[in-house]
N, C-alpha and C positions, 0 to 999 in steps of 0.2 A: 579586429580581433577574430580569432578562430571560432567557428560555430559548427556543430554537427547538425546539418539540415537535411530533412527528408523531402525528396521530390516525388517519390512514387513508391510502390511496394519494393522493398529491398534496394531502394535507390538512395542511399544515405551518403552524403558528400560533406567533406570538410571544406568550408568556404569561408571567405573573408566577409565579415559583416561590420557595420559601423561600430566603432568604439564609443560607448556612451561617455560623453564629456560634460553634459549639463546635469549636475547633481542638484536638483531643486531642494527647496525647503522640506524637511522631514524625510528626505531620501538618503539611502546608503548605497554606496558602490562596494561590491564584494567580488574579490578574485575567487573564481571557482577552485574548490579544494577537491571535492569528490561528489559524484552523482551516481545514484543507483539506477540500474535498468529495471523497470517495473513490468508486470504482466501487460498493462495497457501500452506501454512503450513497444513491447514485442508485438502486440496486435497492430498497432499503427504501422510498425516496420514491416510486418508480413503481409498485412491485408489493406493497409492505408485507411483503416477504420478501427473503431473499438466500440462494441455495442451498437448503439444508434448513431454514433458520431462519425461521420464521413469526413475525410480530409479533403478540403477544396482549394488549398494553396500550400506552397512549401512551408514546412513547420520545423522549428527546432524543438526536439523532444526533450523530455526529462522534467521531473518535479521533485525528486528526492535529492536534496542538495545541502552541502555545507561549504564554507569557505572562509577567507580572511578579509576583514573590512580594510579597504584601502583609502576610503574618503567618505566623509559624511557631509550632508547638507546642513544648512542653517536650522537651528532649533533642535537638532538631534542630541539627545542626552543619554539614550539607553545604551549605545555602544560608541566606540571610538576606533580610530585607525589602529590596526594591529590586533584587534580582538578576533578570536575564532568564533564563528557563529553557525548555528543551524538556521535555515531559512524556511519559514512556513509558506508553502505555495498557495495557500488559500488567501484570497483577497476579497472577503464579503463586504458589502456596502454598509452594513450595520444600521440601515434605516428602513429597509423594506420589512414587510410584515413578518416574514420568517426570521429575519435577524432580530427584530424587536422581541419576537417570542422565544428568543434564546436558541434558535436553530440556524446558526450562522453557516453551517455546512450546506444548508438548503437555500442559500441566498438567491433571490430572484435575478440578481445582477452580478453573480459570481464571476470573478476572474481567477483562473487556476492555470498555473504554468503548464505549458506543453499540452494544451487541450484544444481539440477541434469542436468542442461543444457549442461554441459561438463563432460567428464569422464577422469580421476577420478573426482568425484564430489567435489564442494567447500563446505567444512564443515561450518555449521551455528554457531549461537551465543548462543544457549541454553547450556552453559557450564560455569564453574566457572570463568575461565580466558579466555581472548581474547587478542591475539597479533595482532595489526594492524599498518598500516602506519601512520605516523604523520599527513599526509594530510587528513586522514579519521576522525580525532578527532576534534570535535567542542565543545569548552568549553561552559558550561552553568552555571547559578548562582547556588550556593550550596543550596539556597532555593527552587529550582525547583525540583519537585517530579521526581524520576527516571522514573516513568511511563509516565509522561508528556514528558520528554526529548526523550523517546523512540518513541513517536508519530511523531517525525520529519520525519521518513522514509515514512509512509503512507501519511502524509501531503504533502511531496515533490511530491509523486506520483500524488496527485490531483492538485497540482500547475502546474505541467507539463501538465496534461490533459487540464486544463483551458487555459494554454498558447497555446495549439494546437487548441483550439476553436476559437482563434482570440479575438478581442475586444468584451466584453460582455456588454459594456455600453449601457443601455437602452434596452437590448435584453430580449426576453421572452424565458426562458430556461427550458427544460425538463431533469430530471435526472432519469434514470431507475435503480432501485436497491438502497435501503436505508440501506445497511450495513455500516461498518465503512468507506469504501472508498466513498460510495454515500453520506454519511452525511458530511464527510470532504469536498467533492466536493461542497456540498451545502454551506458550510461556506466560502470556497474560492470564489465561484461564487458571493456570496453576496458582499464580499469585493471587487470584480472586477467590481461591478456596475451593475449587472443584475437587470432589472426592475422587473420581476417576475420570481419566480422559482417554478415549479411544479414537484412533485416527485411521483414515482410509486414503488410499492412492492407488495408481496403476504402476508406479515405479518402486521396485524394492529398495533402490538406493535412497529415495526420498523417505520411505518408511523407516529405514535404518537410522537415518538422521533424526527423525521424530523420536524414535526410541531413545536415542542418546540424549535428547533434550528432555526426556522425562515422561513421554507417553506411556500409559499403562499397558496398552495393546495397540498393535499396528496390524492392519488387514489390507491385503491386496484385493481390491474389489473385483478384479478380473480372475485371478487364480484361486481365490478363496470366496467365490460367489455364494457357496453354501452357508458360510458363516454370516455373510451379509443377509441372506434370506431369513436366517434364523432370528435376526433382530426384528423382523416384521411380525413375528408371532405374538399372540396375545395383545394385539393392538399397540405394539411398539415397546421399545426397550429403554431409550435414553430420555432424561429429563429435558435436555437442551441439545440441539444440534446446530452447528455453525458451519454453513456451506461456503467453502473457500475455493472450490475448484472452478466455478463458473461454467459448469457443464450440466447438460440436462440430466444424465445418469447420476451425477452427484447430487443434484437437487432432488431427484426422486428417492435416492437412498436416504437422504436427510429427512424428507417428509415421512417416509414409510417407517423409518427406524425410530422416530420420535414417539414417545408414549402418549396415550390420551391425556389432554390437558397440558401438554408440553409446548415447547416453542422452538421454531426453526428461524435462524437469522441468516439471511442471504447476504453474503459479502461479495462473492465472486460475480463479476459482470458477464452477462451473455446477452445475445440477441433475443428475439421473440421465441419463447420456448413454452410449449403446453405445460400447464401446471395441473396435477391431479387434485382438483378442487375438492372432490367428494372425500378423498382421504384426509383432507384437512378439516372439512366441515363435520363429518360424521364422528370425528374423534376430538373435536374442539381443539385442534392444534393451531396455535397462533403462528402466522408466517409473516415475518417482518423484514424490512430491508435495512441495511446499514450502509450509508453512503458517506465516504470520506470521514471528516472529523471537524471539530472546532476547538473547544477549550482543551481537548485531549492532547493537542500538539505540545503544549507547555508541560503537561504531565509526562509525555514521552521523553522530552529533553531531560527532564529531572531524573527519570529512571535510568537513562543512559549515562548521564554525567555522574551519577552516584554509583554506578556499577550494580544497581539492584537488579537490572535485567542485563545479561551478558549476551550480546548478539555476535560475539566473536566467531563461534562455531558456524554461523551462517555466511560469513564473508569468505567466499571461495576463490574469487578471481578479481583481478584489477587490470585494466588496460588503459593506455594513454589515449587522449582524444583522437589522435591520428589513427588509432587502431579501432575506431568505433565499430566498423563492420565486423571485425573479428570478435569484438566484445558481444555484439548482438547474436552472432552465431553460437557462441559458447553459452550465452544466457538462455538460448532456446533449446539447448541440449541438457535436459534435466538429468541425464545419466551422469553428467560430470560436474554440473554447477548447481549452486543454490542461489547466492546473491552475487551479482557481477556489478562492478563499479567502473566508471570512467574517472580518470584523474588527469591532471596536467603534468 
């Protein structure tokens, strides 16, 4: 089968890998329908690492995926051949202390598609066929676009982030970074009852998209630095800030713009970055992380299948598997793209 495998920085090749033929008990074979290119995929592609995770062997990227079931193993009752499914890339053990505590996203033995967090690496989904566990498959209507179904993964990330923020009812919210995660966070925060939502970014095109999605205000933190600085006065402005840029400046803006007693949720991944601890401590601002998701994946699938959250405006480009390098180049150009998908 064809697979898009990364051998080094920007060295992505379409190669032949073994076609899975042994469909064991409880397993499902799915033909790839669509897979979204995530910010972490772009980091692996450009730098051969993401955050603290260095790539040490060739890896198939991708973890946002949907497809069609072609075969099921013994004992599978949740799906059948012909079903269209979204696939949860999380594979927690469900027996370690964090899983037992209800934090499957922090599983001590986690397998996650397309990740260099462990070695040997967990291969990703940019391949013709995927074999996964029955519990990872979530059936969606046949009328649902494969690309929309694949958006369940990033939507689940933002649902988990918003849950880490606490109640947003009547709150004034800041979102730093208007890429796909930032825009999905905007949509989820609005459904969660935020009174106002302000977004920042360095790209005017991204800010315009966020306004079209319902942001109350959009600020270019480079060209409108005075506006950003004004938020820092009187010990902060916003009740909740959700940092989606994965950048040091974005983190600093989120921390300083959050009012005393407020909360900052860190979603964007970055390497070792100095944190202004005194600005957190002296104003009792909570700074919490949000990493992946667990039960939120099922919620995300339900929101997309019902149409309650419409991700259509975010789907800007699609490329065939053979055009994977072109797809990554377009995905890295935020002036022209928002969400880029590979398809067969």
